[in-house]
N, C-alpha and C positions, 0 to 999 in steps of 0.2 A: 324263653317266652317272647312273644312279639305282640305288638299292638297294630291294629288296622284302622285307619281313619279314612273317611270320604275325602276326596281331593278333586275338586272341579277347577277348570280353567277355561279360558276363551281361545278358540281357534282363530286362524287367520281371517276368516270371513265372519267373525262374530258369533259363531255357534258355540254352545257350551259343550265341553268335552268332559266326560265323567271318568274318574279314576279312583283307585284305592292306593293309599300310601302305607306300605308295611314298614314298621319301625321296630328296632330292637328295644326291649324293655329295660334291660339291666345295664345299659351303657349308651353313651352318645354314639351316633353312627360314625364308623371310620370313614365313611363316604356314602354317596348316593348312587343308585343305578336307575336307569330308565329302561323299561321293558316294552318292546314292540311285539304284539301278538301276531299269530299267523293269519293268512288270508281268510276272511269271513269268520274268523274266531272272535273272541272278545277277551276282555280283561279277566274273565272267569274261566278261561281255558285251563285244562289240566296243567300244561307246562307253565303258564303264567302264574297261577296261584302257588304251585309247589316250589318253583324256582324262587319266586319273590319271598315266600315264607322261609325257605331254607337259607337264603342270603341274609334276611333280616335277623335270623337266629345267630348268624355269624358276625353280626355287627354292621351290616351294610343295609341302609334304608333303600327301599325299592318302590318306584312308582310304576304301576301297571294301569293302563287306561284303554278305553275303547276309541278306535279310530272313528272319524266322521261317519255318521249314519249307522253305526253298529252299537249293539248293547244299549247302554244308557246315554250315549252321546247323540246330540242333535245333528242335523244336517242330512243331506241327500246322498245315500250310498251309491245310487245309480250313476251320479256324475262325479263322485269322488273316485280317486284312483291312486296310482303310485305317487304322483307328485303331491296329491293331497295328504297322503300318509307322511311324506317327508316334512311337509309344512306342519302337520300335527305334532310331529316329534320335536321340531324346533320350538313350537309354542310350549310344549310340555317341559322342555329343558329350561326355558325362561321362567316358567312358573315354579319349577323346583329351585332355581337360582334365587328367585324372589323370596322363597321360603327359607333361605339360608342353607339349602342343601344342593349345591351345584352337582350336576350329573357327571360324575367322574368315570362312570362306566355306562355304555349304551349296549343293550343286549337285544337281539332280534331273532325271532323264531320264524322259519320258513320265509315267506315274502317279507315279513317284518325284518328278517336278517338283511335282505337286499335294501330295505328302507333305511336301516341304521348305517349301512355303508354309504348311502347317498346323503344322509342327514349329518354325518360326522363333520363335514365342512362348515355347517351352521351351528355346531356345538363345540366351541373352542375349549370349554372346560374339560371335555372328555379326555381321559388319559388312555382308555382302552376300549376297543370295540370287540364284541363277541357275536358270532353268528351260530345259529343252531339249525341244522338241516335246511340251509338257505340255498336258493337258486342263484346261479351266476347271471343268468339272463332274466331280466324283470318280466319279459313276456312269457316266461315258462308256464305261468298259471293258465294261460289261454289254451294250453293243450288239453285242459280238462273241461273246456267249454263246448267241445264237439262241434256240431253243425250250427250251434247258436251264433258263432262268430260271424258267419255269412249273413244271417238274419239281422244281427245288430248293425253290421256294416251297411246293409241295404236299407233298413227301416229306421236307423238312428238309435234304436234301443231294442232290448229283448230280454227274455228270461233265461237264466242258466240254473241248472240243478247241481248243487255242490253239497256233498255230505248229506244228501236227502232233503236239503232245504232249497227253496226257490229264491233267487236273487234277481232283481231288475238291474240290468247293466246298460249303459249308454255307449255310443260311439266314442265320446270323450274319454270314458273310462279306458277303452282300448288304446286310444292314442297316448294316454299318459304312461302306459306301460311299455310302449315301443320306443326303440332308439335311445334308451338310457345309456349313457357312457360309463357303465359300471367298471370296465377294465381300467379306464383312466382314473376313476375315483378311487379304486382300490390301490392303484400304484401311488397315488398322491395322498393317501390316507394320513400320513404324518404322525401316526401314533400306533401303539401296540395292537396287534390283531390276534384273536383266538378264534380259530375255525373248529367247530364241533359238528360232527356228522355221523349218522348211523349207517353202517355198511348195508344193512338190510332195508333201508328206506326205499320203498318202491313208488313213492310220490315225487320226491326230488332225489334223483340218483346221486350217488356219492361222487360221481365225476364232477359235479358242480363244485364240491368242496375242493377238488384238485385245482380247478380253474381259478377259484378265488385265492387259494393259497399261492399258486404260481404267479398270479398277478400282483401279489402284495410284496412289499419290501420288508426287510427286518426292522424291528422285532416282530416276529410272527410265530405262532404255535398252532399245532393241530392235535386234537384229541378225538379219538374214536369212541363213539357211543355204542359200544358193542351190545347187541341184543335189544336195542331200542327200536321203536317204530317211528314213523314220521312225526306223530303228534306227542311223542314221549309219554304215552299212556301206560307202557309196561311198568310194572311195579318197581319202584326205586330208580327208574331211569332219569326222571326230572331231578330228584334229589341228588343223584350222582353228578349230574351236570352242574348243579349249584355248588356242590363241594369242590369240583374242579375249577369252576369260575372263581370262587373265593380264594382258593390256593394260588391260582395263576395271577390274580389281581393284587395279592398281598404286597409284592415289591413296589407296585405303583401307588399304593396307599399307605405305605409304611411311615412316611414322614408326617402324615396327618396326626396320628396318635401321639407321637413324640413332641410335636409342636404344641399340642393342647396341654400336655403334661408340663412342658417347659413354661408355658404362659400361666399356669395355675399356681398362684401364690397364696390363695386363701385357705382357711381351715376347712370350709365346706363350700361347695358350689352346687347350686340348684338351677335346673333348666327344664324347659318344657319338653315332655315326652309325648307319646301318642295318646289318643283318646281325649276326653273332655278335661280331665283334671290331672292326669298322670304327670309326675315330675321325676327327672333323674336327680338323684342326690349323690354327690361324689365328695369323698374326703381324700386326703393325700394317699390313703392306702386301701380304701374300700369304696364300693359303689352299689346302689340299690335303687328301687323305685318306691315312690310314695304316691298315694292315690286317695280317692274317696270311695265309700261303699256304693254298691249298685243302686240302693234306694235313694241315694243322694245325687245320682246322675253319673257316678264314676264307674270304673271297671273293676274295682277291688283288687288291683294288681299288687298293692302294697299297703303298709300302714298309713293312717291318716296323719295330718299335721299334729293333732292333739294326742294321737297314739305316740308319736315320736317325742312330744313334750313330756308325757307321762313316763315313757321309757327312759328319757334322759334323767328325770328325777329319781326314778326307781333304781336304775343301775348305779347312779352316783351314791344314793343312800346306802345300798347294799355294799358297794366297794368301800365306802368310808367306814362303815361299821366293822367290816371284816379287817380293814387295815388297823383300826384302833384296837380291836380284840387281839390281833397278832402281836402288836407292840406291847400291850399290857398283859400278855399271857392269859387272856380270858378264853376259856374253852368253848368258844362259839363255833359250832359245826356248820350251820347253814342259816341263810337269811332268805326269807320269801316276802316280797313286797307286792301288795295289791293296791292299785291306784285307780281312782275314778275322778273325772272332771265334770263339774256342773256349773251353771251360771244363771240359776233361777231362784236364788234364795232371797226373794224380795223382802221378806219379813224377818230376817235374822236381826234381832235387836242388838247384837254385838256391833252391827254396822249401821245403826239407824240414822246416823248423821249423813249417810249418803243419799237420803231422800228417796228411798224406794228404788234406786237403780239396781239392776241385776248385779249380784256379787259373784265374782269368780272364785270358785272353791275347788280345791283338790283334796279328796279324801285319801289318806295313805294309811293302809293297815299293814303292820309289820309282824311277821312271825319269826321268832328266834328259836333255833334248835341247839341243844347242847346242855351240859350239866352246869347251869348258870345259877348263881345266887340272886335273890331279889335285888340286892344292891347293884350287881353287875348288869342285870336287865334294865334297871332304872338308868344307869350311866350310859348304856348303849342307846337307849331311846333318846337321851339328851344329845348324843353324838349324831343321831339321825338328822337333827335340825341344823347341824353344823356342816353338812356336806356342801361342797362348792356350788352345785347347781341349785340347791335349796336357797342358799344365801344370795345367789344371783337373782333368782325369781323374786325373793322377798326384799331385795335391796333396792337402791335407787338406780334403776336400770335405765340407761339412755341408749337409744338406737339411732345411729346416724346413717342416712341413706344418701348415696351419690349416684348420678347417672354416668355410666361408662360410655364414652363416645369414641 
């Protein structure tokens, strides 16, 4: 399971860029990836949503966002272009870094692939660059503008029809896409490159992948997206790409998980997950998510804090009773504990000295199964109050908090 949260940040010219951050629910991310969508697409494209979700399910957080002037992002698309896209990626990388999720992978689809190749020099944290059906020449997209290019050149701007939609494009837009030194950038990439391309792609021919791959130095890899179309809309093609990306990236991210485990000396670690309240809970041997119910503003991805408190008391109660029964040869077969927490017993006269303050109460109902005598049942109920968690809750408990810097 994954969590999706709204993620906005500021572009170079002060415009607000709108994104979505996909996060794994049951573990802290092994790393973060930044996804650049295809030309005139948005963060909601088939490839963007499915690849981000699939990678998040494999433990890699992913930010997908709208370039300037597209989708939910502010700004003027007509005057934005390739250079603007590269600037947007650099700003997105800084925003992820500020969130504590440095972009270790940068992934680009179609023209977004050309953009990540250009943006890599501005994202030093990135360990790997991945292109999907990307053009080698950044002006490749102009081949789909038809006669509109001449009109734009002559009049300064004009309309182009792409994918059945009309877009206003300026002369500045064209200039940004021309003369980009992609071959030099690829040769100077300085980090691992994964080139992925569909042989059947009739929008960006596979020869572009050959040019990108030959321009790059090692380490570099190539994966054929057999049967996929340019937009990766064929069933399973985007998910397959995500699986291959995750497998390819594993060696570059392997040290992250081991470092976190080595630094983890506590019994329990809790840290913020996706959504409004969700938290990662990690013990030395297990991990899971805690959350709040939907009617409280959460996503209901896991038990609430008080659920966990009651579970701690209930499990300790049952374990202690069973351990005592085993030691005393008492024929206890099963223990079932029901627990409920409340804090509104204002008029409970047993605690009248508290002056009407809300009283914290845990009701614990215990069902014992087995061929037990009344004396054995009485003794087992006494033992319930002696479980370690019960004694901790009822004891003189001190909690000491320190800030880690």
